[in-house]
ROZADO-548885 format. One record per residue (C-alpha): y, z, x; residue in three letters. Coordinates in nm, 4 decimals. Each point is the difference from the previous one (the first is absolute). Example, Ala and Ser with C-alpha at 12.3 -4.5 7.8 and 13.67 -1.06 7.14 Angstrom:
ROZADO-548885
y->-0.4500&z->0.7800&x->1.2300&r->Ala .
y->0.3440&z->-0.0660&x->0.1370&r->Ser .
END
This chain:
ROZADO-548885
y->0.8684&z->5.9594&x->12.7314&r->Met .
y->0.0071&z->-0.3579&x->0.1258&r->Asn .
y->-0.3261&z->-0.1935&x->0.0104&r->Leu .
y->0.0051&z->-0.0949&x->0.3675&r->Lys .
y->-0.2985&z->-0.0157&x->0.2354&r->Pro .
y->-0.0178&z->0.3208&x->0.1973&r->Thr .
y->-0.2648&z->-0.1484&x->0.2233&r->Cys .
y->-0.0052&z->-0.3746&x->0.0693&r->Lys .
y->-0.3596&z->0.0160&x->0.1161&r->Tyr .
y->-0.1171&z->0.1548&x->-0.3277&r->Phe .
y->0.2051&z->-0.2513&x->-0.1990&r->Arg .
y->-0.1662&z->-0.2877&x->0.1838&r->Asp .
y->-0.3465&z->0.1433&x->-0.0674&r->Ile .
y->0.0709&z->0.0310&x->-0.3721&r->Val .
y->0.1497&z->-0.3505&x->-0.0152&r->Ser .
y->-0.3125&z->-0.1500&x->0.1542&r->Arg .
y->-0.2470&z->0.2045&x->-0.2058&r->Asn .
y->0.0764&z->-0.0331&x->-0.3688&r->Gly .
y->-0.2835&z->0.2298&x->-0.1072&r->Tyr .
y->0.2163&z->0.2902&x->0.1173&r->Leu .
y->0.2278&z->-0.0754&x->-0.2967&r->Trp .
y->-0.2515&z->0.0717&x->-0.2780&r->Arg .
y->0.1984&z->0.3028&x->-0.1151&r->Glu .
y->0.3745&z->-0.0152&x->0.0496&r->Phe .
y->0.1765&z->0.3065&x->-0.1363&r->Glu .
y->0.3268&z->0.1483&x->0.1176&r->Ile .
y->0.1354&z->0.2686&x->-0.2319&r->Thr .
y->0.1779&z->0.3312&x->0.0278&r->Gly .
y->0.3348&z->-0.1199&x->0.1239&r->Gly .
y->0.2462&z->-0.2862&x->-0.0236&r->Pro .
y->-0.1018&z->-0.3005&x->0.2054&r->Val .
y->0.2627&z->-0.2627&x->0.0719&r->Arg .
y->-0.0595&z->-0.3637&x->0.0819&r->Leu .
y->0.3040&z->-0.1848&x->0.1228&r->Ser .
y->-0.1215&z->-0.3545&x->0.0652&r->Cys .
y->-0.2393&z->-0.2596&x->-0.1376&r->Thr .
y->-0.2176&z->0.0150&x->0.3127&r->Arg .
y->-0.0929&z->0.3628&x->-0.0710&r->Gln .
y->-0.0953&z->-0.0786&x->-0.3600&r->Leu .
y->-0.1961&z->-0.3063&x->0.1078&r->Glu .
y->-0.1888&z->0.2025&x->0.2652&r->Asp .
y->-0.1339&z->0.2243&x->-0.2750&r->Val .
y->-0.0657&z->-0.2515&x->-0.2769&r->Leu .
y->-0.1649&z->-0.2730&x->0.2071&r->Arg .
y->-0.3046&z->0.2254&x->0.0454&r->His .
y->-0.0340&z->0.0652&x->-0.3724&r->Ser .
y->-0.3156&z->-0.2072&x->-0.0441&r->His .
y->-0.1821&z->0.2916&x->0.1685&r->Phe .
y->0.1538&z->0.2686&x->-0.2223&r->Phe .
y->-0.2022&z->0.2160&x->-0.2359&r->Arg .
y->0.2817&z->0.2522&x->-0.0406&r->Lys .
y->0.3680&z->-0.0781&x->0.0423&r->Phe .
y->0.2547&z->0.2755&x->-0.0683&r->Ala .
y->0.3653&z->-0.0254&x->0.1025&r->Ile .
y->0.1812&z->0.2064&x->-0.2653&r->Pro .
y->0.3779&z->0.0252&x->0.0206&r->Tyr .
y->0.0310&z->-0.2035&x->0.3157&r->Trp .
y->0.3606&z->-0.0990&x->0.0617&r->Glu .
y->-0.0084&z->-0.3710&x->0.0741&r->Ile .
y->0.3456&z->-0.1164&x->0.1073&r->Asp .
y->-0.0441&z->-0.3535&x->-0.1286&r->Leu .
y->0.1165&z->-0.1788&x->-0.3140&r->Leu .
y->-0.2406&z->0.0225&x->-0.2935&r->Thr .
y->-0.0776&z->-0.3771&x->-0.0017&r->Pro .
y->-0.0946&z->0.0243&x->0.3679&r->Thr .
y->-0.2322&z->0.2946&x->-0.0624&r->Ile .
y->-0.1560&z->-0.1836&x->-0.2941&r->Asp .
y->-0.0552&z->-0.3101&x->0.2125&r->Arg .
y->-0.1854&z->0.1904&x->0.2713&r->Tyr .
y->-0.2230&z->0.1802&x->-0.2494&r->Phe .
y->-0.0840&z->-0.3280&x->-0.1735&r->Val .
y->-0.0662&z->-0.1749&x->0.3323&r->Lys .
y->-0.2079&z->0.2673&x->0.1724&r->Tyr .
y->-0.1440&z->0.2609&x->-0.2395&r->Leu .
y->-0.3453&z->-0.1317&x->-0.0796&r->Ser .
y->-0.3257&z->0.1924&x->0.0066&r->Ser .
y->-0.3159&z->-0.0409&x->-0.2024&r->Thr .
y->-0.1009&z->0.3454&x->0.1313&r->Asn .
y->0.3136&z->0.1891&x->-0.1045&r->Leu .
y->-0.0808&z->0.2762&x->-0.2498&r->Val .
y->0.3027&z->0.2322&x->0.0420&r->Tyr .
y->0.3655&z->-0.1053&x->0.0104&r->Leu .
y->0.3019&z->0.2334&x->-0.0021&r->Asp .
y->0.3412&z->-0.1657&x->0.0038&r->Leu .
y->0.1920&z->0.2830&x->-0.1675&r->Ser .
y->0.3749&z->-0.0326&x->0.0159&r->Gly .
y->-0.0006&z->-0.3321&x->0.1843&r->Leu .
y->0.2764&z->-0.2500&x->-0.0593&r->Asn .
y->-0.2267&z->-0.2778&x->-0.1295&r->Ile .
y->0.0584&z->-0.2230&x->-0.3016&r->Ser .
y->-0.3321&z->-0.1816&x->-0.0342&r->Thr .
y->-0.3696&z->0.0828&x->-0.0260&r->Leu .
y->-0.1370&z->-0.3533&x->0.0191&r->Cys .
y->-0.1682&z->0.0837&x->0.3325&r->Phe .
y->-0.2472&z->0.2180&x->-0.1914&r->Leu .
y->-0.1876&z->-0.3137&x->-0.1016&r->Ser .
y->-0.1281&z->0.0026&x->0.3598&r->Cys .
y->-0.1378&z->0.3557&x->-0.0365&r->Cys .
y->-0.2763&z->-0.0425&x->-0.2609&r->Pro .
y->-0.1844&z->0.3243&x->0.0831&r->Ser .
y->0.2967&z->0.2322&x->-0.0508&r->Leu .
y->-0.0884&z->0.3236&x->-0.1824&r->Gln .
y->0.2979&z->0.2286&x->0.0726&r->Thr .
y->0.3563&z->-0.1268&x->-0.0343&r->Leu .
y->0.3018&z->0.2261&x->0.0576&r->Val .
y->0.3404&z->-0.1476&x->-0.0823&r->Leu .
y->0.1982&z->0.3056&x->-0.1068&r->Gly .
y->0.3776&z->-0.0418&x->0.0285&r->Glu .
y->-0.0140&z->-0.3703&x->0.0836&r->Cys .
y->0.3245&z->-0.0565&x->-0.1873&r->Lys .
y->0.0292&z->-0.3772&x->0.0440&r->Asn .
y->-0.3214&z->-0.0851&x->-0.1830&r->Leu .
y->0.0260&z->-0.1161&x->-0.3606&r->Ile .
y->-0.2558&z->-0.0538&x->-0.2762&r->Asp .
y->-0.0750&z->-0.3604&x->0.0972&r->Ala .
y->-0.1018&z->0.1054&x->0.3527&r->Asp .
y->-0.2779&z->0.2234&x->-0.1283&r->Phe .
y->-0.2008&z->-0.2857&x->-0.1494&r->His .
y->-0.1305&z->-0.0457&x->0.3544&r->Ala .
y->-0.2281&z->0.3019&x->-0.0489&r->Ile .
y->-0.1771&z->-0.1239&x->-0.3143&r->Glu .
y->-0.3145&z->-0.1159&x->0.1793&r->Glu .
y->-0.0273&z->0.2905&x->0.2440&r->Leu .
y->-0.2838&z->0.2571&x->-0.0345&r->Pro .
y->0.2421&z->0.2938&x->0.0082&r->Leu .
y->-0.1179&z->0.3514&x->-0.0742&r->Thr .
y->0.3273&z->0.1709&x->0.1061&r->Tyr .
y->0.3564&z->-0.1165&x->-0.0488&r->Ile .
y->0.3317&z->0.1724&x->0.0693&r->Asp .
y->0.3044&z->-0.1724&x->-0.1472&r->Val .
y->0.2120&z->0.3100&x->-0.0523&r->Gly .
y->0.3766&z->-0.0460&x->-0.0090&r->Phe .
y->-0.0119&z->-0.3784&x->0.0071&r->Thr .
y->0.1569&z->-0.2305&x->-0.2591&r->His .
y->-0.3395&z->-0.0882&x->-0.1458&r->Leu .
y->-0.0299&z->0.0367&x->-0.3771&r->Ser .
y->-0.2907&z->0.1833&x->-0.1598&r->Ser .
y->-0.0910&z->-0.3132&x->-0.1969&r->Glu .
y->-0.0367&z->-0.2104&x->0.3126&r->Thr .
y->-0.1934&z->0.2717&x->0.1820&r->Leu .
y->-0.2526&z->0.0162&x->-0.2823&r->Ile .
y->-0.0275&z->-0.3788&x->-0.0060&r->Ala .
y->-0.0729&z->-0.0401&x->0.3725&r->Val .
y->-0.2330&z->0.2909&x->0.0822&r->Ile .
y->-0.3740&z->-0.0448&x->-0.0334&r->Asn .
y->-0.2389&z->0.1954&x->-0.2206&r->Asn .
y->-0.1493&z->0.1874&x->0.2966&r->Asp .
y->0.3197&z->0.1768&x->0.1030&r->Ile .
y->-0.0600&z->0.3699&x->0.0712&r->Arg .
y->0.3419&z->0.1348&x->0.1010&r->Ile .
y->0.3470&z->-0.1085&x->-0.1120&r->Ile .
y->0.3135&z->0.1466&x->0.1590&r->Glu .
y->0.2887&z->-0.1170&x->-0.2171&r->Ala .
y->0.2644&z->0.2724&x->0.0110&r->Ala .
y->0.3377&z->-0.1307&x->-0.1034&r->Gly .
y->-0.1492&z->-0.2665&x->-0.2273&r->Ile .
y->0.0464&z->0.0903&x->-0.3667&r->Gly .
y->-0.3120&z->-0.0367&x->-0.2157&r->Phe .
y->0.0459&z->-0.0327&x->-0.3749&r->Ser .
y->-0.2635&z->0.1102&x->-0.2499&r->Leu .
y->-0.1199&z->-0.3613&x->-0.0293&r->Asn .
y->-0.0268&z->-0.0283&x->0.3783&r->Ala .
y->-0.2070&z->0.3198&x->0.0155&r->Ile .
y->-0.2323&z->-0.1463&x->-0.2653&r->His .
y->-0.0327&z->-0.3160&x->0.2099&r->Ser .
y->-0.0920&z->0.2023&x->0.3093&r->Val .
y->-0.2641&z->0.1815&x->-0.2036&r->Asn .
y->-0.1489&z->-0.3271&x->-0.1252&r->Glu .
y->-0.0066&z->-0.1743&x->0.3375&r->Lys .
y->-0.0638&z->0.2764&x->0.2530&r->Cys .
y->-0.3134&z->0.1807&x->-0.1142&r->Gln .
y->-0.0867&z->0.0974&x->0.3591&r->Lys .
y->0.3391&z->0.1587&x->0.0654&r->Leu .
y->-0.0245&z->0.3363&x->0.1808&r->Glu .
y->0.3652&z->0.0850&x->0.0717&r->Tyr .
y->0.3273&z->-0.1222&x->-0.1488&r->Phe .
y->0.3460&z->0.1062&x->0.1221&r->His .
y->0.2764&z->-0.1410&x->-0.2174&r->Leu .
y->0.3329&z->0.0480&x->-0.1674&r->Ser .
y->0.0399&z->-0.0101&x->-0.3771&r->Leu .
y->0.2159&z->-0.2534&x->-0.1794&r->Gly .
y->0.1916&z->0.0431&x->-0.3229&r->Leu .
y->-0.2146&z->0.1052&x->-0.2942&r->Gly .
y->-0.2879&z->0.1284&x->0.2152&r->Ala .
y->-0.0944&z->0.3587&x->0.0795&r->Asn .
y->-0.2722&z->0.1790&x->0.1901&r->Glu .
y->-0.2131&z->0.0490&x->-0.3118&r->Ile .
y->-0.0429&z->-0.3781&x->-0.0138&r->Asp .
y->-0.1812&z->0.0137&x->0.3347&r->Leu .
y->-0.2934&z->0.1738&x->-0.1643&r->Asn .
y->-0.1276&z->-0.3413&x->-0.1100&r->Ile .
y->-0.0846&z->-0.0843&x->0.3620&r->Leu .
y->-0.3653&z->0.0253&x->0.1100&r->Pro .
y->-0.1180&z->0.3602&x->0.0322&r->Arg .
y->-0.0856&z->-0.0590&x->0.3627&r->Thr .
y->0.3638&z->-0.0878&x->0.0747&r->Cys .
y->0.2396&z->0.2604&x->0.1384&r->Arg .
y->0.3675&z->-0.0755&x->-0.0488&r->Trp .
y->0.3349&z->0.1377&x->0.1122&r->Thr .
y->0.3450&z->-0.0900&x->-0.1268&r->Val .
y->0.2987&z->-0.0480&x->0.2274&r->His .
y->0.3115&z->0.1310&x->-0.1760&r->His .
END
């Protein structure tokens, strides 16, 4: 569907009353944005957001343009939940303006590389989904905090050494979804904390 105002009166009310934007979540179907004005209309209210979820939105703009609008507008000290799954973004530097973030969902964000993920090092995350990105297991372990509870990392190969590193750093881990790298097998996962459930994506 296209994100167009179906009622101009309602759109005007929302534009004038930012508190109505505290939870912005549109899921369950492809949403298409075709111009910068539509993206700006959403992001310029982000300082009110506590939850922002726009997974798999089809934004018909060049990646540098999308990045620029996220960097310019996405800023919320109240934001605790962010889902950008599948978006055509190539930076995460805007996360420095979201210091309260606890849940971060970036599955299938194919343009992100290891260097981009250093933006999450200082965030108090308890849940992260980086499945099917180009992130390496070594960088993931380096940037997550010790309080992480859930890691979704399907498609990222974890070696035996990487599994040991997760065990050493993530003593509060409750669930771990991963893929195994060369030289690792499911028996190796038994070193993880007893409270941690794990599943392997083959």
